[in-house]
C-alpha positions in Angstrom: 0.0 -0.1 0.2 1.4 3.6 -0.9 1.0 5.9 2.2 2.4 9.1 0.5 2.1 10.6 -2.9 5.2 10.0 -4.6 6.6 12.3 -7.3 7.8 10.9 -10.9 9.8 12.8 -13.5 8.9 11.7 -16.9 11.7 12.7 -19.3 10.5 12.0 -23.0 11.4 14.3 -26.3 7.9 13.7 -27.9 5.0 15.7 -26.0 2.5 13.0 -26.5 4.2 10.3 -24.8 4.4 12.6 -21.5 0.6 13.6 -21.7 -0.4 9.7 -22.0 1.9 8.7 -18.9 0.3 12.0 -17.4 -3.1 11.2 -17.8 -2.3 7.4 -16.8 -0.5 8.3 -13.5 -1.5 11.6 -12.2 -4.4 10.3 -10.0 -2.1 8.3 -7.8 1.3 10.4 -8.2 2.5 14.2 -8.7 4.2 14.3 -12.2 6.9 16.4 -13.2 8.1 16.5 -16.9 11.6 17.2 -19.2 11.5 16.8 -23.0 15.4 17.1 -23.3 18.5 15.8 -20.8 19.6 19.3 -19.9 15.9 19.7 -18.2 15.8 16.5 -16.8 19.0 17.1 -15.2 18.0 20.4 -13.7 14.2 19.2 -12.7 15.8 16.1 -11.2 18.4 18.0 -9.2 16.0 20.9 -7.8 12.9 18.6 -7.0 14.4 15.2 -6.2 11.9 13.0 -7.5 10.9 9.7 -6.1 11.3 8.0 -9.5 12.3 9.0 -13.1 10.8 7.3 -16.5 13.5 8.3 -18.8 13.2 7.7 -22.7 16.7 6.4 -24.3 16.5 8.7 -27.2 16.5 12.4 -26.5 17.0 15.4 -28.7 20.0 16.8 -26.9 21.7 13.6 -25.7 20.8 10.2 -25.3 18.9 9.0 -22.2 21.6 6.7 -21.0 24.5 9.8 -20.9 21.5 11.2 -18.7 21.5 8.4 -16.5 25.2 8.4 -16.1 25.3 12.1 -14.9 22.3 11.6 -12.4 24.3 8.6 -11.2 27.3 10.3 -10.5 25.8 13.1 -8.6 25.5 12.6 -5.1 21.8 14.5 -4.9 20.4 12.4 -7.4 22.3 9.0 -7.7 19.7 7.3 -5.1 17.0 7.9 -7.5 15.4 4.9 -9.4 15.1 5.1 -12.9 13.1 3.6 -15.5 14.2 3.4 -19.1 11.2 4.0 -21.6 12.2 3.0 -25.2 11.0 2.1 -28.7 14.3 0.0 -29.3 13.7 -3.7 -28.8 17.3 -5.2 -28.7 18.3 -7.2 -25.8 21.6 -5.5 -25.6 19.7 -1.9 -25.4 17.9 -3.4 -22.2 21.4 -4.8 -20.9 23.0 -1.3 -21.5 20.4 0.5 -19.7 20.6 -2.0 -16.5 24.3 -2.1 -16.3 23.9 1.8 -16.0 21.9 1.5 -13.1 18.3 1.2 -14.1 15.9 -0.4 -12.1 13.7 -1.6 -15.1 12.8 -1.1 -18.5 9.4 -0.2 -20.7 8.7 -0.5 -24.5 6.7 1.4 -26.5 3.8 1.6 -27.1 2.7 1.8 -23.7 1.0 -1.2 -22.1 -0.5 1.2 -19.2 -1.9 -1.5 -16.9 1.5 -3.2 -17.2 3.1 0.1 -16.3 1.1 1.2 -13.4 1.3 -2.0 -11.9 5.5 -2.0 -12.2 5.5 1.5 -11.0 3.2 1.0 -8.1 5.9 -2.1 -6.9 8.7 0.3 -7.7 7.4 3.3 -5.4 6.4 0.7 -2.7 9.7 -0.7 -2.5 11.2 2.7 -2.5 9.2 3.9 0.6 9.9 0.4 2.4 13.6 1.1 1.6 13.3 4.7 3.3 11.5 3.6 6.3 14.1 0.9 7.0 16.7 3.6 6.4 15.0 6.0 9.1 14.8 3.3 11.6 18.3 2.8 11.1 18.9 6.5 12.4 16.2 6.4 15.1 16.6 5.6 18.7 14.7 2.7 19.6 13.3 3.8 23.1 13.0 7.8 22.6 12.1 8.1 19.1 14.7 10.7 18.5 18.1 10.5 16.4 20.7 8.3 17.4 24.2 8.3 18.3 24.9 6.9 14.5 22.7 9.5 13.1 24.9 12.2 15.1 28.2 11.2 14.2 27.2 11.3 10.6 25.4 14.6 10.5 28.5 15.9 12.8 31.3 14.7 10.4 29.2 16.5 7.5 28.4 19.9 9.6 31.9 20.4 11.0 33.1 20.1 7.1 30.8 22.5 6.0 31.8 24.7 9.0 35.4 24.6 8.5 35.0 25.2 4.8 32.7 28.0 4.9 33.8 29.8 8.3 30.8 28.7 10.3 30.7 27.7 13.6 28.9 24.8 15.4 28.0 24.1 18.9 27.7 20.8 20.9 25.6 20.3 23.8 25.8 17.4 26.2 23.1 17.0 28.4 23.1 14.3 31.3 20.3 13.3 33.7 21.1 14.0 37.1 21.2 11.2 39.5 19.5 9.1 37.2 21.0 6.0 38.5 19.2 6.8 41.6 16.0 7.4 40.3 16.1 3.9 38.4 16.7 2.3 41.5 14.0 4.1 43.5 11.1 4.2 40.9 12.0 1.1 38.4 13.5 0.7 35.0 9.9 1.2 33.7 9.5 4.7 34.9 13.2 5.4 34.2 12.4 4.8 30.3 9.6 6.7 30.6 11.7 9.7 31.8 14.1 9.3 29.1 11.1 9.6 26.6 9.8 12.7 28.4 13.6 14.5 28.8 14.1 13.9 24.7 10.7 15.2 23.8 11.8 18.6 26.2 14.9 18.8 24.5 13.5 18.5 21.1 11.0 21.4 22.2 13.9 23.6 23.4 16.2 23.0 20.3 13.8 23.6 17.9 15.4 25.3 14.9 15.1 23.3 11.5 18.9 22.2 11.3 19.1 21.5 15.0 19.7 17.8 15.8 19.0 16.4 19.0 20.3 12.6 19.7 20.7 10.1 22.3 24.3 10.0 23.5 23.9 6.8 25.5 22.1 5.8 28.6 20.9 9.2 30.3 22.9 11.3 28.1 22.1 13.7 25.5 23.6 15.4 22.6 22.4 18.4 20.4 24.4 19.4 17.6 23.7 23.3 16.5 24.7 24.2 12.9 25.5 28.0 12.4 26.0 28.7 15.6 27.7 30.9 18.3 28.9 30.8 21.9 26.1 32.9 22.9 23.8 31.1 21.0 24.6 27.6 22.4 24.6 28.8 25.9 21.1 30.2 25.3 19.5 26.9 23.8 21.2 25.1 26.7 19.7 27.0 29.3 16.3 26.5 27.7 16.5 23.0 27.4 17.5 22.7 31.2 14.5 24.9 32.0 11.9 22.5 29.8 13.3 19.6 31.7 12.8 21.5 34.9 9.4 22.3 34.0 8.2 18.7 33.3 8.0 18.9 37.7 8.9 14.9 37.4 9.2 13.9 41.1 12.6 12.4 41.9 12.8 11.7 45.8 16.3 10.7 45.8 17.6 13.7 43.8 19.7 15.9 46.4 19.4 18.9 44.1 15.5 19.4 43.8 13.0 16.9 44.6 12.3 16.8 41.0 14.0 15.5 37.8 16.7 18.0 36.5 19.4 18.0 34.1 23.2 19.2 33.9 24.5 20.8 30.5 27.9 21.4 29.0 28.4 23.5 25.7 31.4 24.0 23.6 31.3 26.1 20.4 33.8 25.9 17.6 36.6 28.6 17.3 35.3 32.3 16.4 38.1 32.7 13.7 36.9 29.6 11.9 40.1 27.7 12.6 39.9 24.2 11.8 39.2 21.9 15.0 38.6 18.0 15.4 35.6 16.9 16.2 36.4 14.6 19.5 38.2 17.3 21.1 35.1 19.5 20.6 33.0 16.9 22.1 35.6 16.5 24.7 35.3 20.4 25.7 31.7 19.8 26.0 32.1 17.0 28.1 34.6 18.8 30.4 31.9 21.8 30.8 29.4 19.1 31.6 31.7 17.7 34.3 32.0 21.1 35.5 28.3 21.8 35.8 27.9 18.6 37.8 30.8 19.3 40.1 28.9 22.8 40.8 25.9 21.5 42.0 24.1 20.0 38.9 20.8 21.4 37.3 23.0 24.2 35.6 24.9 24.9 32.1 28.8 25.5 31.8 29.7 26.6 28.3 33.2 27.2 26.5 34.2 29.0 23.5 36.7 26.1 22.5 40.1 26.6 21.5 42.0 23.9 19.5 44.8 22.5 21.5 48.2 24.2 20.7 50.5 21.6 18.4 53.2 20.1 20.1 
């Protein structure tokens, strides 16, 4: 069953073929169209359709060349391509499949067959995406997991260094969580982890902010294009969000409610290259300092890379 309305790009140099496919598919899918290779690459790169139906013979180039270019582009290489053609030689079909196409339709179109095969392909795409999504999600809290954080942090740090931007790492740890589990039980502890995760997401709500479970009762927030001031403000906001939950914690020596301690480190203001592990360690030292100061507090630092020996 198809859950979301997918987008299909139809590429053909004959308008009548585009109209035939559009009329057959538009009730179930969003249809985009291009009549030559240049348009196809532009539309595919800008719109990132779910599936491309690509004619082999185009006015300005061949569908095979378009397929090669799309498969060599990081933005579009994942988009499945189905060739459509009037050619009937087996070697033509083989060439298309070797270039990375997932299927092959012949003209004149047998529309019932095309619709079934497209439906199967779209369902496969959606199931694959759901499996990929699950691989990046923490099973308990439903937020991003450590694996996704590591990947995103790698990409963001490269972007920051190259474009002279700054990033902030926020580490948050639930105060006296072991004592909470021992006193209230692990089921209540799991429920608390979910509530804290939701509170952190509410506090770090910019589109590019990433909240992830770092491990155990520790969470991490990645702020893209940030500053030390912004990092500290977000950290204080998430600390307050958790405190506002007012979750009873009889074994806490800070309050009789659940709290978090937070450490923040922001990459260099002069955009000097930095090591990702060093930035995380700096945030971790701030977290340790926040705990040593009595917990339920925020400590931040404008990180400087260690001087070379």
